[in-house]
N, C-alpha and C positions, 0 to 999 in steps of 0.2 A: 504492502500499500503506501502512495505517495505519503510523503509527512506536507499538510497544508502548513503555506507560508504566513506569517504573522501579520502580515499585509497586503490591502485587496490588491488583487490584479485588474489593470486596464484596460477592459472587451468594451471594443469602440466595432459597429455597424456606419458600413459606408451607403446612405440610403440618399436619392433622386428621384424626380420627377417619373410617374409612370415605376414606379419598382414596384416588389409583390408585398402585400404589408405583412402575408404573413412569414415574409423571409429572412423578415424585421421583427417581429413579436412572438414569432416562435422560439429561437433561439435566445432573445431578451429573455423571457420567463424561464426557459432555463435554467440560466446564471443566478435571477432574481430570488427564482425557490430555490435554488440554491444559500444562495444568504440567509433568506428566510428560515428554510431549515437548520442549515447550522447557527443559526440563533447571532451572527455576525458578519461582517459585508467581505463577502468574500472576492466580491467581484463589484468592480466601481465601472459602471455601465455610460457609452456616453451614443449619443446619434451624429455622424457628422455628414456635411454634406458643400455644395459648393459654396452657400453661405446661409448663414444662421437664420431662422425661421421654417415659415411651415412651407411645407411640400404635399402635391398632391400624390394619393401613390392611385397603381392602375384598379384598384377597386372604386377610387374614389374617395376613399376617407384620406382627412387630412392627419399629417403629422407634423411633429416640430422637430427640427435641426437645433440640438443645443451649441453645436459649433463648427467654424468654417474649419479649411486644411489648417490655414493660417495661428485658428487658435488651440489646432490639435497640436501642430507643431509647439506651439511654445510652452507647452505641457509634457514636454520630450513624447517620444513614443511607446505607445499603448505594447502592453504583453498582446493583447489578439485583437487582428483586422479582420474583420469579417464583411464580405461586399455583398449587396443582398442582391438575390435575380429581379426580373419580371420584362415586362415587354421593352420599356423604357431605358434597359441596358444597352440596345443596339445605337437609338440614340446619341446616347454618351462615347461609345467606340467610334462613330463616326465623325463625331467633332470632336473628339481626343478628348474629353473632361477627364480629368481625376488622373491620365496616366504618369502624368511626369512625378506627382506628389504621392503615387504607388510605386514610384519605381526609386524616387526618392528618400522615402520609409521604409520600402521593405525590407534593407541589410538592418534595421537597429527593431523589427520586430521578432519577438521570438514565432509567433503563430501568425501568418497568413493564408486567407482564405476568402470561399464565396460559395452563394447559397448560390444553387440553383444555373439559370443562365447570366448568377455576376460570374461564371470563370470565362466569360468572352471579355470582362473588362479584364481582369488580370492577364487574360492572352494575347491582348490588344496589347497590352503593356508590358511583356515579355518577358512577364513574371511565372507562365508554367512550361517554359521552352524546358525538353528533354526532364517534362516530370510525368508521372502517370496521375485524372484526373480524369474527373462524371463529372457529366450535369445533366437536365434533364429528359431524358428517355425521347424526347420528341425531337431537342437539337444537337442531341450525341453524334451523329453525322453531318452536320451541317457543323460543329467545333471541332470534328477532325477532317474536314477539311479547307475550313478558312487558316487552321494553324495547325498541318502538318507536321510539325515540332512538339508539339503535344500528345502525349499518348493516350488517348482518348479510351476508358474502361465504361461503355455504355451503358451496363448492366449493376454498377456499384450503385451503394446507396449514399459510401460515402468514401472518401479516398483520403491519407495522407501520406506524402511523398517527399521525405525531407523540407518538413516544416512547412508545407502547402497544403494545404487543405481544402477538397471541392466536393460539392455535395449534391445528389440530386436534385428534383422536383419539390419544391414546398416542405413538407412534413417531412423532409429527410432534413432538412437546415435542424431539424430536432433532435433527430440522430446523431450530428453530425458535432451539436453543443454539447448534448447530453454523454458524448463519450471526452468530450476535450474535460467537462468535470468530472469525471471519473480519470482522468490520467489526471487532474491536477488535486484531486481531494478521496481519489478511492471508490471502490465498487460500492461501500457503503451507504455512502453518502449519493451518489448516483444511482442506485440503486431506488432509495425513499423519493428522489427529485422524481425516478420515473413514476411508480408508486402512485406519488401526490397527481402525476400528470393524466396517468392511465394511461399506461403506453408500454414497451418493449425497454429492458434495459440495453437488448442490442435486437434491435429486428429481425427476426430470421427476415430469410431469403435475399431476393434482389431485383433490379425494378421490372424485370421480366414479370413478375407474379401482380404488379398491378397493368403494365400497360397492355398486356396480353387479355386481360379478363377486361380491359376499358375497349380495347378494341374488336372484343368477341360483342359485344354491347355496342358499338358503332355497325360493324358490319349485319348484322340482324335488325329485321320487322316483321311485325304481323306476329302470326302464330309461333314462328320460330324462337321470335325475342321473349315468346312470353314463355315459352316453355325453360330457353334458359333460363326466367327469372324463378321460374318453379326448382330448377335446377338448384340453381346457386343457394336458395331460401332454404332448403330440404336435401342436402346430399346423400344422408344416409336413409332418404326412405327408399322403398321397397320402387326402385326404377328398372323397367327393363325396357330392351328395345319393342317389345310389341305395344307395356303401354303408354310409354311415349310417343308412336306413332299416331295413337289412338287418341291421345289427347288432341294431336295435328289433324286427327282427320286421312291423317296420309300412310300405307303401307311400308312399313319397315325398309322396304329398300328402297324408298322414297325419301327417308326420313335418312339413311345413309349416306344419299347422295345430297342430301343438302347440308350434312354438315362438313361432308370434304367439299363441296363447291365454298361456303361461305367461312370454315372453320380453320380448313387444313387439315382435319382431323376426321376421328369415327366418334358415336355417341357415347361406346364404353369407356372411351380412351379419353373423351371429356370430362367424364360424367367420374373414373378412375382420378383425374387427378385434382378433380377437387375433394373429392373423398379423402385422397393424402392431405389436401390444405387442410382439410378439418383436421386429421389424427393430429398433422405437425402441430396445428395451433394446440388440441388439448396437451400433445405432448409435455410441452411448457408450459401448458396455463396451469395445471392441478399438481398438487404434492401431499405426498413422494411423488404420483404417476400412475395410472394404469399398468398391469401388463401388457406386453405386444398381444397376446392372445388374446386379450378384454377389447383391444383399443382396434386389433382388426374384426373384431363381433360388432364392434359400436360401431364402425363407417362399412361394415360390409366388404373386407378388403380380405376376404377368405381367412387365413390361420394366420400364425405371427411369423413363419419362415417367407411365408408370400408376401404380407407386409415388408416383413425387413429387406426383402430382395427388390420391393415397387419403391419405399424407401433409399435405397443408395442408387437405384438408376434416377430416379430424380433429383434427390437433391447432393447425391457425390458422396454420402456419409452415412454409418448404420444410425438408426433411433437412438440408441445409446449414445454414442459421441455426438450428435446433436443438437439432447439432451444439455448434455456436459458444456456443450460449445458456446449453446445459445441461452439456456435456462438461466433464471435470476440467478442475480448475485449476490440476495438476501434471504434469510429466512423469513416464512410468515411471521414471527415474533416479532421479528425488525419492523413491521409494517404498521404506517404512526398513525393513527384513529383519524378517521374522517370529522370533519370542523361539525 
């Protein structure tokens, strides 16, 4: 466990017009919750922009920046500087805003990072050259093409490569901030923050679990979309090919063709993926956790050995290793009571 410092670490988030509000408030709340749960100021938070005062985020919510770059420089380099993402980042990149300031401050900052598309601003400043990085799955290919010197990892939730931190879209910025708290203050406090915010200490999986689910909804309409909604709502129910086809008033053969055409998979494989996801969540969400035999029965995934094989094929590790790697770092007795 990392010993906490006796003084507060300064954390600065960079904002601009049309930035994503959650890219600021999500990480901000993680650090603020760490302060509250520790009962002392572990982090001193500031919002920096080109000029102090109000700016409008891409949701229309108005935020107040307390510093500009000159004011930030007068205080000395912060411990951590995170660039928010959002649709406005591309205008900032085209105009060249913040680039000189970021380059000048980067050598003095212990941790320099970006949330979501904020990675484009760091890349434009050449601060991600020869580094691994990620961004929102929708923009990962664009980042890789625009900045080939950056090693883009499109499925990562967040990446730390030699003190350059980047995260995927929106809520992944919360995951990143939580990992920074864990690195600074240890797993026990980070775990309490995670429970306070009702989230995983280490969210399992990558961006594919979100992008694939969203794409499956975007690719379908009408009765097929309604069927998918039913499968997602209760994947452990008795869904066989015949009953699924009957719900859509089509033949099983035609249903299989629809799945192939719209989702590039079979009904059985799609349902198995949903059930594995349910089993994975239950594996992490209960203490001490069910046996594999009970888990397989609960999610209609055959027997324990079959579940083990399916799990390894999907996630690359066995269920036991997965639980050890991604399970909560604190025990139920450490959970803070609800207010």
